[in-house]
Backbone as CSV, one residue per row, in Angstrom:
resi,resn,N_x,N_y,N_z,CA_x,CA_y,CA_z,C_x,C_y,C_z
1,MET,-10.453,-13.656,19.743,-10.365,-12.796,18.927,-11.830,-12.101,19.436
2,TYR,-11.842,-10.962,20.445,-13.349,-10.437,20.753,-14.138,-9.437,19.764
3,PHE,-13.231,-9.217,18.397,-13.905,-8.036,17.868,-15.214,-9.487,17.121
4,ARG,-14.666,-10.578,16.736,-15.640,-11.263,16.103,-17.128,-11.592,17.145
5,ARG,-16.861,-11.971,17.931,-17.812,-12.033,19.370,-18.386,-10.520,19.480
6,LEU,-18.043,-9.605,19.431,-18.771,-7.748,19.397,-19.999,-8.214,18.493
7,ARG,-19.171,-8.703,16.617,-20.438,-8.304,15.773,-21.090,-9.863,16.103
8,ASP,-21.006,-11.165,16.267,-21.926,-11.654,16.629,-23.013,-11.819,17.885
9,LEU,-22.430,-10.764,18.686,-23.475,-10.333,19.659,-24.258,-9.032,19.391
10,ARG,-23.813,-8.563,18.532,-24.830,-7.176,17.857,-26.205,-8.021,17.110
11,GLU,-25.214,-9.198,16.332,-26.112,-9.243,15.180,-27.267,-10.346,15.686
12,ASP,-26.893,-11.191,16.763,-27.686,-11.923,17.442,-28.999,-11.341,18.245
13,ASN,-28.566,-9.799,18.775,-30.061,-9.048,19.248,-30.105,-8.116,18.242
14,ASP,-30.153,-8.130,16.839,-30.777,-7.639,15.705,-30.401,-6.048,16.054
15,MET,-29.158,-5.855,16.129,-28.787,-4.722,16.129,-27.960,-4.010,15.353
16,LYS,-28.145,-2.668,15.087,-26.935,-2.321,14.232,-25.798,-1.808,14.520
17,GLN,-24.539,-1.379,13.926,-23.556,-0.805,14.805,-23.769,0.776,15.014
18,VAL,-24.659,1.563,14.396,-25.268,2.650,14.797,-25.943,2.917,16.346
19,ASP,-26.388,1.611,16.150,-27.308,1.399,17.377,-26.284,1.531,19.041
20,ILE,-25.190,0.709,18.707,-24.469,0.232,19.659,-23.555,1.551,19.943
21,ALA,-23.016,2.440,18.832,-22.551,3.250,19.094,-23.237,4.477,19.715
22,GLU,-24.399,4.465,19.746,-25.281,5.369,20.422,-25.205,5.312,21.795
23,TYR,-25.016,3.871,22.257,-25.556,3.415,23.344,-24.088,3.913,24.039
24,LEU,-23.009,3.753,23.126,-21.409,3.985,23.847,-21.153,5.298,24.142
25,GLY,-22.260,6.367,23.157,-21.869,7.291,23.276,-20.509,7.908,22.046
26,ILE,-20.196,6.830,21.053,-19.396,7.361,20.211,-19.695,7.046,18.818
27,GLN,-19.091,7.487,17.591,-19.261,7.534,16.365,-19.336,5.918,15.930
28,GLN,-20.122,5.731,14.850,-20.650,4.543,14.426,-19.062,4.010,13.628
29,THR,-18.265,4.877,13.234,-17.146,4.673,12.763,-15.952,4.006,13.849
30,VAL,-15.971,4.779,14.823,-14.938,3.681,16.167,-15.950,2.669,16.257
31,TYR,-17.141,2.577,16.419,-17.406,1.195,17.118,-17.213,-0.010,15.768
32,SER,-17.376,0.590,14.365,-17.109,-0.317,13.480,-15.463,-0.788,13.403
33,ARG,-14.384,0.084,13.876,-12.833,-0.654,14.159,-12.769,-1.492,15.393
34,TYR,-13.664,-1.071,16.375,-13.534,-2.144,17.411,-13.688,-3.639,16.961
35,GLU,-15.135,-3.732,16.181,-15.323,-4.926,15.429,-14.380,-5.461,14.124
36,ARG,-14.199,-4.550,13.451,-12.828,-5.077,12.739,-11.586,-5.381,13.497
37,GLY,-11.189,-5.036,14.860,-10.142,-5.614,15.610,-9.103,-4.356,15.052
38,TYR,-9.505,-3.223,14.338,-8.769,-2.048,14.410,-8.305,-1.297,15.320
39,GLN,-9.009,-1.078,16.164,-8.828,-0.323,17.662,-9.045,-1.054,18.998
40,THR,-8.664,-1.033,19.732,-8.645,-2.036,20.597,-9.778,-1.009,21.782
41,ILE,-11.025,-1.679,22.099,-11.841,-1.311,22.857,-11.783,-0.866,24.284
42,PRO,-11.840,0.067,24.798,-11.349,0.606,26.411,-12.626,-0.429,26.965
43,VAL,-11.827,-0.619,28.320,-12.264,-1.396,29.320,-14.148,-1.002,29.781
44,GLU,-14.304,0.392,29.647,-15.407,0.863,29.852,-16.347,0.708,28.662
45,HIS,-15.777,0.388,27.613,-16.814,0.122,26.824,-17.427,-1.325,26.867
46,LEU,-16.159,-2.124,27.190,-16.558,-3.735,26.937,-17.268,-3.741,28.052
47,ILE,-17.224,-3.061,29.292,-17.972,-3.626,30.516,-19.708,-3.286,30.120
48,LYS,-19.714,-1.792,29.700,-20.964,-1.618,29.036,-21.850,-2.739,28.258
49,LEU,-20.712,-3.135,27.067,-21.456,-4.290,26.405,-21.737,-5.415,26.696
50,ALA,-21.048,-5.763,27.903,-21.178,-7.098,28.633,-22.569,-6.905,29.421
51,ASP,-22.776,-5.780,30.053,-24.021,-5.300,30.714,-25.457,-5.702,29.473
52,LEU,-25.173,-4.686,28.409,-26.037,-4.807,27.566,-26.431,-6.077,27.113
53,TYR,-25.395,-7.029,26.759,-26.138,-8.005,25.554,-26.064,-9.566,27.318
54,LYS,-25.955,-9.123,28.686,-26.177,-9.663,29.743,-25.069,-11.080,29.350
55,VAL,-24.058,-10.728,29.289,-22.877,-11.616,29.143,-21.553,-11.081,30.141
56,SER,-20.626,-12.449,30.514,-19.806,-11.706,31.177,-18.559,-11.079,30.181
57,VAL,-17.552,-10.026,30.800,-16.674,-9.493,29.886,-15.770,-10.644,29.562
58,ASP,-15.640,-11.721,30.211,-14.910,-12.745,29.654,-15.424,-13.408,28.654
59,TYR,-16.620,-13.899,28.772,-16.962,-14.055,27.521,-16.844,-13.405,26.090
60,ILE,-16.955,-12.270,26.191,-16.848,-11.646,24.901,-15.483,-11.370,24.297
61,LEU,-14.145,-11.437,25.683,-12.844,-11.776,25.387,-12.775,-13.273,24.907
62,GLY,-13.334,-14.301,24.961,-13.377,-15.744,24.612,-12.905,-16.465,25.371
63,ARG,-12.767,-15.977,26.773,-11.792,-16.786,27.733,-12.812,-17.869,29.176
64,GLU,-14.144,-17.966,27.673,-15.007,-18.844,28.625,-14.966,-19.768,27.603
C-alpha cells in the first residue's frame, strides 16, 4: 500500500502535505487523496517523489 509509505516519507522529511503539493504543482487536497489511497497517483508524480526523497519508485510502491 504505497499511500502509507508516501505519508511516512513525508513525515520522515519533516514536510507538510502543502509542501509536497506545491512541489508537484497540485492542490493539497489532491495530494491528501494520494496519501489516503482515495486517488491513484500518476506515474509522473511518483517519479518526482522518488527523486525528492532519493528512493526508488519500487520502494514507494512497496516492491523492495
